[in-house]
DRENTIBA-501968 format. One record per atom (N, C-alpha, C, CB): atom name; x, y, z. Coordinates in steps of 0.1 Angstrom, whole numbers, plus 2048, in hexadecimal, padded with zeros to 3 digits. Glycine has a CB too. Layout:
BEGIN
 atom   u   v   w
   CA   X   Y   Z
...
REM end
This chain:
BEGIN
 atom   u   v   w
    N 7C0 B7C DEA
   CA 7C6 B7E DDD
    C 7BE B78 DD1
   CB 7D4 B79 DDD
    N 7BA B6B DD3
   CA 7B2 B65 DC8
    C 7A5 B6B DC6
   CB 7B1 B56 DCC
    N 79F B70 DD1
   CA 792 B76 DD0
    C 792 B83 DC8
   CB 78C B79 DDE
    N 79D B8B DCA
   CA 79F B98 DC3
    C 7A1 B95 DB4
   CB 7AA BA0 DC9
    N 7A9 B8B DB1
   CA 7AB B87 DA3
    C 79E B83 D9C
   CB 7B5 B7B DA2
    N 796 B7C DA3
   CA 789 B78 D9E
    C 780 B84 D9B
   CB 782 B6E DA7
    N 77F B8D DA5
   CA 777 B99 DA3
    C 77C BA1 D97
   CB 778 BA1 DB0
    N 78A BA3 D96
   CA 78F BAA D8B
    C 78C BA3 D7E
   CB 79F BAC D8D
    N 78D B96 D7D
   CA 78B B8F D71
    C 77C B90 D6D
   CB 78E B80 D73
    N 773 B8F D76
   CA 765 B91 D73
    C 762 B9F D6E
   CB 75C B8D D7F
    N 768 BA9 D75
   CA 766 BB7 D71
    C 76C BB9 D63
   CB 76D BC0 D7B
    N 777 BB3 D60
   CA 77D BB5 D52
    C 774 BAF D48
   CB 78B BAF D52
    N 76F BA3 D4A
   CA 766 B9C D40
    C 75A BA4 D3E
   CB 763 B8E D45
    N 754 BAA D49
   CA 748 BB2 D48
    C 74B BBE D40
   CB 743 BB5 D56
    N 756 BC5 D42
   CA 75A BD1 D3B
    C 75C BCE D2C
   CB 766 BD7 D41
    N 763 BC4 D29
   CA 765 BC0 D1B
    C 758 BBD D14
   CB 76F BB5 D1A
    N 74F BB5 D1B
   CA 742 BB2 D16
    C 73A BBE D13
   CB 73B BA9 D1F
    N 73A BC8 D1C
   CA 732 BD4 D1A
    C 738 BDC D0F
   CB 733 BDD D27
    N 745 BDD D0E
   CA 74C BE4 D03
    C 748 BDE CF5
   CB 75C BE3 D05
    N 748 BD0 CF4
   CA 745 BC9 CE8
    C 736 BCC CE4
   CB 747 BBA CEA
    N 72D BCB CEE
   CA 71F BCD CEC
    C 71C BDC CE7
   CB 717 BCB CF8
    N 723 BE5 CED
   CA 721 BF3 CE9
    C 726 BF6 CDB
   CB 728 BFD CF3
    N 732 BF1 CD8
   CA 737 BF3 CCA
    C 72F BEB CC0
   CB 745 BEF CCA
    N 72A BDF CC3
   CA 722 BD8 CBA
    C 715 BDF CB7
   CB 71F BCA CBF
    N 70F BE5 CC1
   CA 703 BEC CBF
    C 705 BF9 CB7
   CB 6FD BF0 CCD
    N 710 BFF CB9
   CA 714 C0B CB2
    C 717 C08 CA3
   CB 721 C12 CB8
    N 71E BFC CA1
   CA 720 BF8 C93
    C 713 BF5 C8C
   CB 729 BEC C93
    N 70A BEE C92
   CA 6FD BEB C8C
    C 6F5 BF7 C88
   CB 6F5 BE2 C95
    N 6F5 C01 C90
   CA 6EF C0E C8D
    C 6F5 C14 C81
   CB 6EF C17 C99
    N 702 C15 C81
   CA 70A C1B C76
    C 708 C13 C69
   CB 718 C1D C79
    N 708 C06 C6A
   CA 707 BFE C5E
    C 6F9 BFF C58
   CB 709 BEF C62
    N 6EF BFF C60
   CA 6E1 C01 C5C
    C 6E0 C0F C55
   CB 6D7 C00 C67
    N 6E6 C19 C5A
   CA 6E5 C26 C55
    C 6EC C26 C47
   CB 6EB C31 C5E
    N 6F8 C20 C46
   CA 6FF C1F C39
    C 6F7 C17 C2F
   CB 70D C19 C3B
    N 6F1 C0D C33
   CA 6E8 C05 C2A
    C 6DD C0D C25
   CB 6E3 BF8 C31
    N 6D7 C15 C2D
   CA 6CC C1E C28
    C 6D2 C28 C1E
   CB 6C6 C26 C34
    N 6DE C2D C1F
   CA 6E4 C36 C15
    C 6E6 C2E C08
   CB 6F2 C3B C1B
    N 6EA C22 C09
   CA 6EC C1A BFD
    C 6DF C18 BF6
   CB 6F3 C0C C00
    N 6D4 C15 BFE
   CA 6C7 C13 BF8
    C 6C2 C20 BF1
   CB 6BD C0F C03
    N 6C5 C2C BF8
   CA 6C0 C38 BF2
    C 6C8 C3B BE5
   CB 6C3 C44 BFC
    N 6D5 C38 BE4
   CA 6DD C3A BD8
    C 6D8 C31 BCD
   CB 6EB C38 BDB
    N 6D3 C26 BD0
   CA 6CE C1C BC5
    C 6BF C1C BC4
   CB 6D3 C0E BC9
    N 6B8 C26 BC9
   CA 6AA C25 BCA
    C 6A3 C23 BBD
   CB 6A5 C31 BD1
    N 6A7 C29 BB2
   CA 6A0 C28 BA6
    C 6A6 C1D B9C
   CB 6A0 C35 B9E
    N 6B2 C19 B9F
   CA 6B8 C0F B96
    C 6BA C02 B9C
   CB 6C5 C15 B91
    N 6B9 C01 BA9
   CA 6BB BF4 BAF
    C 6B6 BF4 BBD
   CB 6CA BF1 BB0
    N 6B7 BE8 BC3
   CA 6B2 BE6 BD1
    C 6BA BDC BD9
   CB 6A3 BE2 BD1
    N 6BA BDE BE6
   CA 6C1 BD4 BEE
    C 6B8 BC8 BF0
   CB 6C5 BDB BFC
    N 6BC BBC BEC
   CA 6B4 BB0 BED
    C 6B6 BA9 BFA
   CB 6B7 BA7 BE1
    N 6C2 BA9 BFF
   CA 6C5 BA2 C0C
    C 6D0 BA9 C13
   CB 6C9 B93 C09
    N 6CF BAA C20
   CA 6DA BAF C29
    C 6DC BA6 C35
   CB 6D6 BBE C2D
    N 6E8 BA4 C38
   CA 6EB B9C C44
    C 6F8 BA0 C4A
   CB 6EC B8D C40
    N 6F8 B9E C57
   CA 704 BA2 C5F
    C 70E B96 C5F
   CB 701 BA6 C6E
    N 71A B99 C5C
   CA 725 B8F C5D
    C 72D B93 C69
   CB 72E B8F C50
    N 72B B8C C74
   CA 732 B90 C81
    C 72B B9C C86
   CB 741 B92 C7E
    N 733 BA3 C8F
   CA 72D BAF C95
    C 731 BBC C8E
   CB 732 BB0 CA4
    N 739 BBB C84
   CA 73E BC8 C7E
    C 73D BC9 C6F
   CB 74B BCA C82
    N 737 BBF C68
   CA 735 BC0 C5A
    C 727 BBD C55
   CB 73F BB6 C53
    N 722 BC5 C4C
   CA 715 BC4 C47
    C 716 BC1 C38
   CB 70C BD0 C49
    N 711 BB6 C33
   CA 712 BB3 C25
    C 704 BB3 C1F
   CB 718 BA4 C23
    N 703 BBA C14
   CA 6F6 BBC C0D
    C 6F7 BB8 BFF
   CB 6F1 BCB C0E
    N 6ED BB1 BFA
   CA 6ED BAD BEC
    C 6E3 BB7 BE5
   CB 6E8 B9E BEA
    N 6E7 BBB BD9
   CA 6DF BC5 BD2
    C 6DB BBF BC4
   CB 6E8 BD2 BCF
    N 6CF BC4 BC0
   CA 6CA BC0 BB3
    C 6C7 BCC BAB
   CB 6BD BB7 BB4
    N 6CD BCD B9F
   CA 6CB BD9 B97
    C 6C2 BD6 B8B
   CB 6D8 BDE B92
    N 6BA BE0 B87
   CA 6B2 BDF B7B
    C 6BB BDD B6F
   CB 6A8 BEB B7A
    N 6B5 BD7 B65
   CA 6BC BD5 B58
    C 6C9 BCD B59
   CB 6BF BE2 B52
    N 6CA BC5 B64
   CA 6D5 BBC B66
    C 6E3 BC2 B63
   CB 6D4 BB0 B5D
    N 6E5 BCE B69
   CA 6F2 BD4 B68
    C 6FD BCC B6E
   CB 6F2 BE2 B6E
    N 6FA BC7 B7A
   CA 703 BBE B81
    C 6FB BB2 B85
   CB 709 BC5 B8E
    N 701 BA6 B84
   CA 6FA B9A B88
    C 6FA B97 B97
   CB 700 B8E B80
    N 706 B98 B9D
   CA 707 B94 BAB
    C 70D B9F BB3
   CB 70F B87 BAD
    N 706 BAA BB4
   CA 70C BB6 BBA
    C 70A BB5 BC9
   CB 706 BC3 BB5
    N 715 BB8 BD0
   CA 714 BB8 BDF
    C 71D BC3 BE4
   CB 717 BAA BE5
    N 71A BC7 BF0
   CA 722 BD1 BF7
    C 724 BCD C05
   CB 71B BE0 BF6
    N 730 BCF C0A
   CA 733 BCC C18
    C 736 BD9 C1F
   CB 73F BC1 C19
    N 72F BDB C2A
   CA 730 BE7 C31
    C 737 BE4 C3E
   CB 722 BEF C34
    N 742 BEB C41
   CA 749 BE9 C4E
    C 748 BF6 C56
   CB 758 BE5 C4C
    N 73D BF7 C5E
   CA 73B C04 C65
    C 743 C06 C71
   CB 72D C05 C68
    N 74D BFE C73
   CA 755 BFE C80
    C 758 C0C C86
   CB 762 BF7 C7E
    N 758 C0C C92
   CA 75C C18 C99
    C 76A C1D C96
   CB 75A C17 CA9
    N 76E C28 C9A
   CA 77B C2D C97
    C 785 C23 C9B
   CB 77D C3B C9D
    N 791 C23 C94
   CA 79B C19 C97
    C 7A0 C1A CA6
   CB 7A6 C1B C8E
    N 79F C26 CAC
   CA 7A4 C27 CB9
    C 79B C20 CC3
   CB 7A4 C36 CBD
    N 78F C1B CBF
   CA 786 C14 CC8
    C 78B C06 CCC
   CB 778 C14 CC2
    N 794 C01 CC4
   CA 799 BF3 CC6
    C 7A5 BF4 CCF
   CB 79C BEC CB9
    N 7A6 BEC CDA
   CA 7B1 BEE CE3
    C 7BF BEB CDC
   CB 7B0 BE4 CEE
    N 7C0 BE2 CD3
   CA 7CD BDF CCC
    C 7D1 BEC CC4
   CB 7CB BD3 CC3
    N 7C7 BF3 CBE
   CA 7CB BFE CB6
    C 7D0 C0A CBF
   CB 7BF C03 CAE
    N 7CA C0B CCB
   CA 7CE C15 CD4
    C 7DD C12 CD9
   CB 7C5 C16 CE1
    N 7DF C05 CDB
   CA 7ED C01 CDF
    C 7F7 C04 CD4
   CB 7ED BF2 CE3
    N 7F3 C00 CC7
   CA 7FC C03 CBC
    C 7FE C12 CBA
   CB 7F5 BFD CAF
    N 7F4 C1A CBC
   CA 7F6 C28 CBB
    C 7FF C2E CC6
   CB 7E8 C30 CBC
    N 7FE C29 CD2
   CA 807 C2D CDC
    C 815 C29 CD9
   CB 802 C27 CEA
    N 817 C1D CD4
   CA 824 C18 CD0
    C 82A C20 CC6
   CB 824 C09 CCC
    N 822 C24 CBC
   CA 827 C2D CB1
    C 82C C3A CB6
   CB 81C C2F CA6
    N 824 C40 CC0
   CA 828 C4D CC5
    C 835 C4C CCD
   CB 81D C52 CCE
    N 837 C41 CD4
   CA 844 C3F CDC
    C 850 C3C CD3
   CB 842 C34 CE6
    N 84E C34 CC8
   CA 859 C30 CC0
    C 855 C33 CB1
   CB 85C C20 CC2
    N 85A C3E CAC
   CA 857 C42 C9E
    C 85B C38 C94
   CB 85C C4F C9B
    N 864 C2F C97
   CA 868 C25 C8D
    C 860 C18 C8D
   CB 877 C21 C8F
    N 856 C18 C95
   CA 84D C0C C96
    C 845 C0A C8A
   CB 844 C0D CA2
REM end
């Protein structure tokens, strides 16, 4: 019995780790793509001076504009996957479908 529990626990940890890694990689690709869109939109009037990841799901970029339109402009991009990708959201959605007053 204890052996099966250990195997299940290791399998669950491996599955959650794989899920986290896959979504983090997906978020990084989407965040980088969104940052390129921001750079293209500001191409003639400003530029991205610094970009850094805050955790696995937020990209923060500092912008510098010509003629000092804005002094400390920054944008935070949250490229997260669809809300159904998070297990708690799936559970909440299931609860809502069962109990419309939830």
